[in-house]
Structures are given as structure tokens and as C-alpha cells.
C-alpha positions in Angstrom: 92.2 26.9 74.3 92.7 23.7 72.5 89.8 21.8 71.1 89.7 18.3 69.9 87.1 15.8 68.9 86.3 15.2 72.5 85.6 18.8 73.5 87.3 22.0 74.5 90.2 21.9 77.0 90.0 24.2 80.1 92.5 25.1 82.7 91.1 24.2 86.1 94.2 24.6 88.4 97.3 26.8 88.3 100.1 26.8 90.8 102.0 30.1 90.7 105.2 31.3 92.3 104.5 35.0 93.1 106.6 37.8 94.4 104.5 40.5 96.1 105.0 43.5 98.5 104.1 43.0 102.2 100.9 44.8 101.6 98.3 43.7 100.8 98.6 40.8 103.2 98.4 37.3 101.9 94.8 37.1 103.2 93.8 40.2 101.2 95.7 39.0 98.2 93.9 35.7 98.1 90.5 37.3 98.6 91.1 39.7 95.8 92.1 36.9 93.4 88.8 35.2 94.1 87.2 38.2 92.2 88.8 37.2 88.9 86.4 35.6 86.4 86.4 31.8 86.7 88.2 31.6 90.0 86.5 29.5 92.6 89.2 28.8 95.1 92.6 30.4 96.0 95.1 28.7 98.3 98.2 30.8 99.2 101.1 30.3 101.5 104.1 32.4 102.3 107.4 30.7 101.2 109.9 33.4 101.9 110.0 36.9 103.4 112.6 39.6 103.0 112.8 43.3 103.9 110.4 44.5 101.2 108.7 41.5 99.6 107.2 38.1 100.2 107.4 35.1 97.9 104.1 33.1 98.0 102.9 30.0 96.4 99.4 30.5 95.0 97.1 27.7 93.9 94.1 28.9 91.9 91.2 26.6 91.0 88.2 27.1 88.8 86.3 25.9 85.8 87.9 27.9 83.0 90.9 29.9 84.3 92.6 32.5 82.2 96.3 32.9 83.1 96.5 36.4 81.7 93.5 37.7 83.7 95.0 36.1 86.8 98.4 37.5 86.1 96.9 41.0 85.5 95.1 40.8 88.8 98.4 39.9 90.5 100.1 42.9 88.8 97.3 45.2 89.9 98.0 44.0 93.5 101.7 45.0 93.1 102.9 41.4 92.5 104.6 39.5 89.7 104.3 35.9 88.6 107.8 34.4 88.7 106.8 31.1 87.3 103.9 28.8 86.6 104.8 25.7 88.6 101.9 23.4 87.7 98.9 23.3 85.5 95.8 21.1 85.3 93.8 21.1 82.1 90.6 19.2 81.6 88.4 18.4 78.6 84.7 18.7 79.0 83.1 16.2 76.7 79.7 17.0 75.2 77.0 15.0 76.9 75.4 12.3 74.9 71.7 12.0 74.8 
């Protein structure tokens, strides 16, 4: 990640547009994503359903998210990230003593 004079930048929130098969369910899908390193919270909602797939909006929150690790977990669950719709990045400044 980027690092400047104020500290290292970390991704703390990602909003992803994901296409997934009907199974696993959106509940199981969200629970599995919480197992990814750095993930503290997953909020997912179904946007569209067709005969074989569901489009879901997935919001992932944590302290230091790795988009590639999260994307790989989604692929392992049979899904694919269509787009990254929003990102929040924060800088943790070193504490002064």
C-alpha cells in the first residue's frame, strides 16, 4: 500500500458487485468471507436473481483489507467480482509520545 510521511494507507472498506451461483446462499457466502484475513464485517444483499446466478452487493470492512485475497475467496465460492464500486482507505498515523 501507499506510504507517506503521515503513515501507511490501509483499505478499510470495499463495496463489491459480485455474481455468484445460487449456492452457497448469501448467508453462507457472507460467513465464509469473514474468514479472510483482515475482514471484520461483511454486509451482503441480493440485487438481482436469474435462473442460475445472483448478483449481490457485498460490503467488506476491516483494518487492512487485501482485495486480491477477498477476490480469491469469492472465486473459491464460485463467484466473480464484476466491479469495485467503492473503496475507503485510511492512514494510521504513528502515535506521538
